Each structure stands twice: as structure tokens, then as C-alpha cells.
C-alpha positions, -999 to 999 in steps of 0.1 A, spaced: 220 -29 -2 216 7 -2 238 39 3 228 73 11 248 105 6 242 141 13 234 161 -21 262 183 -35 262 217 -24 241 241 -46 217 212 -55 180 215 -47 181 178 -34 188 169 3 202 136 -3 208 109 -27 201 72 -21 211 44 -44 195 12 -40 212 -21 -52 187 -47 -69 210 -78 -73 207 -96 -107 183 -76 -131 174 -109 -147 159 -121 -114 136 -91 -110 99 -103 -112 66 -85 -101 72 -93 -64 108 -82 -65 96 -48 -78 71 -46 -50 97 -54 -25 120 -28 -41 92 -2 -37 90 -11 0 127 -8 5 125 27 -11 97 35 13 116 22 44 148 41 32 130 73 33 117 78 67 97 111 68 98 121 30 85 155 16 91 151 -21 108 123 -34 121 115 -71 129 78 -79 147 72 -109 138 35 -121 170 27 -141 193 -4 -144 226 -7 -160 221 -34 -189 185 -37 -184 152 -20 -195 126 -12 -169 92 -16 -181 62 6 -173 47 -24 -153 80 -27 -134 77 10 -124 39 6 -115 47 -24 -92 77 0 -77 51 25 -69 26 1 -54 53 -14 -31 62 22 -19 23 26 -10 21 -7 7 51 -2 29 42 33 38 7 21 54 2 28 90 -28 23 113 -27 49 138 -62 59 142 -63 53 179 -29 65 188 -24 95 210 -13 123 191 17 145 206 19 182 198 48 173 174 27 147 156 -1 170 151 24 194 134 35 167 112 2 153 103 -8 187 90 22 188 69 18 177 34 17 142 27 49 127 9 49 130 -29 65 105 -50 76 108 -85 89 78 -105 110 85 -136 108 58 -159 113 52 -198 75 47 -204 54 71 -182 21 65 -200 26 27 -198 35 30 -160 4 51 -154 -20 27 -170 -3 -3 -153 -7 17 -119 -43 24 -123 -50 -13 -119 -26 -18 -91 -40 11 -73 -71 -9 -68 -53 -38 -53 -33 -14 -31 -66 2 -21 -82 -32 -13 -50 -43 9 -53 -11 28 -90 -16 35 -83 -52 45 -53 -40 68 -75 -12 84 -104 -40 90 -79 -64 106 -63 -35 129 -97 -23 144 -101 -35 177 -133 -59 183 -152 -33 202 -151 -11 174 -157 -36 145 -181 -61 153 -204 -84 127 -228 -58 124 -200 -29 118 -181 -51 95 -212 -60 73 -219 -24 70 -181 -16 60 -188 -45 34 -219 -30 21 -202 2 13 -180 -18 -14 -214 -19 -35 -205 18 -46 -173 3 -62 -193 -25 -81 -187 -53 -57 -215 -76 -50 -220 -80 -15 -246 -106 1 -251 -104 39 -264 -136 55 -286 -138 86 -282 -163 115 -312 -181 98 -297 -183 66 -263 -194 78 -278 -221 98 -298 -232 65 -265 -232 48 -248 -253 75 -219 -227 81 -211 -241 115 -176 -225 114 -194 -191 115 -224 -199 135 -231 -228 161 -250 -254 141 -286 -257 153 -291 -280 184 -300 -316 177 
């Protein structure tokens, strides 16, 4: 559960939000990802957000804070490449992107843990983008070209021709040779 209140007068903050997490002992990696998603959903159109990762009676590790950040990014994903932009949307798009700062007890460990998770989030974002592309924009040739771009990141990519798929008997992707 969560509760939102307006920030006290004279504060630099707009509002305060508190998110209930249940039993601290039950929080695993996936729970921290989900909490990050809940934070992102709670803040509809954020500008600058400060998240204080603190639990009464429990220590929030750097890895927990990193998973919280990854959950925020995963929940904030949207694919609107082909959506018509209204004039108000264009103004919003030109505004600065949301900036999240997560305050935790061990920021250096959190940054190190997040560096690994950032690659996972980027991979999930790429997969979501590919899945959301319409078939008339991302056919097999375009998909292969996008996969080939991953070689810059050190990913080994092998693209098979029709002949190679037949030879390997990949009938699920290509009709087997007529008998």
C-alpha cells in the first residue's frame, strides 16, 4: 500500500509518498524489482525524485537499492514510436527526462550492482522494442540487422541463410525441404 501527502509549506518538495513493503524478511531480489515498479507507477509524471530506501528494523543493501532502480526503469518503459504526438505531448517530450536519486546506506555498492543490472534493463528494453515493432517495419532482414548491431557490445551473432536452416533441419523457422 502507499500513501501520498502534499509536502509541508516552505519545503522544496511537491509531495511525499510512503510505500509499504510488507515483511522486510520476505523481500528478495524480485520483490525489490516490483517495489521499484510500484515507485515508478506512483509517480505519474516525475521531474526530480528522491527515493529513500530505508526500512525499520532491516538493512537495505546496495544490491537491494540497485534492484529498486532497475524496477523503476523497467516500469517506466513505454513504446510510443508510432503514436501521434499532440502539441502538449511535444512540449512534455522536450522537457527533461525524470531524474531519480536513490538514497541508501551504501551508495558505492549500489552503483556497482546497478552497473550489471543496467545491462539487463537495456536488454529487456531492446527486446520490448523489437516485440512492439509492427511486422511491416521489422521483418526477418531488419531483425537480423538489429541483431548484428549487438556485436558492438561483444555479443556473438550468427545469421543463418535459408540453405543453412534447411541443412540444420530447422523446420519450425523454415519449411523443410520437399520430399
